[in-house]
N, C-alpha and C positions, 0 to 999 in steps of 0.2 A: 130552562124557563122558570119563572118565579112569579111571586105575587107582588103587585105594585099598588101604590096609593092612587094611581091613575085609573079611574073606574071605567072610562069610556074609550080607552085607547089600547090597541095591541101593544104588547111590550115583550122584550127579550132581555134576559140577563146573561151577560157573559160572566162566567163564574170566576175566572182569574185572568188578569186583574178585574175586579168588579166594575162593571159599567152597565147601567140600565139604559136600554134603547126604547124610546117612547114614540118614535115616529113610524107609523105603520108602513109608509112608503120606503123609508130607509131599511126597515127590517126585511121587506119584500125584496128590495134590490140586493142586499147583502146575501140573503139566503139563496136567491136565484143564481147569483154569481157563484156562490159556493157549490151549489148543485151542478153547475156547468163544469167547474174546475175544482175538484175536491182536493187538489194538492195545496190549495190556498185555504188557510184557516179563517174563521170568522174574524179573529183578532187581526190577522194580516190584512184582511180586506177592509177593516175599519180605518186603516191608515189612509185609504183612498177617499174617505168620506169625512173630511175635517169639519169641525163645528166652528162657526164664527159667532161672535157676540156683537150686538149692536144696540144702540140706545133708541128706543121708540117712545118719544115723549116722556122721558124720564124713567122709563122701565127698561131694564136690561133684558134683552131677549136673545135666545140662541137659535141658530138655524144651520142646517146642512144644505148648502147650495146645490150640490150635485146628487141629491138623494134619489133622483129619478133615473140615474144612469147605472147600467151594468158594467162591471169592470172585467173585460175579457182578457186583458194582457196579451200575451203571445199564444193564446190557446189555438189548438189545431181544430179546425172546423170540418176537416175532411173535404168533401166536394161541395159543402154548403157555404153560402155567403153569410156574413154577419146578419144581414136582414132576414134570411131564412131561419137562422138560429133563434132570433128574438121573436 
């Protein structure tokens, strides 16, 4: 974790390679997925959350389209369904 120039937003810094995450929904999804399957690092999980850029009336904006999703891969749920785990 680190200090950011974003005053009103949760943030998480991956220390190596450096990447600042500013979207609280993305941070929640990545950390929740990591807590479920600790074999996957945060860096590995971020590959499943690509950032896209788009032009919004002349301003270049970035967005992570699947930031609301948890990435369970082939995890073992035991007797529980995915819905029960979530």
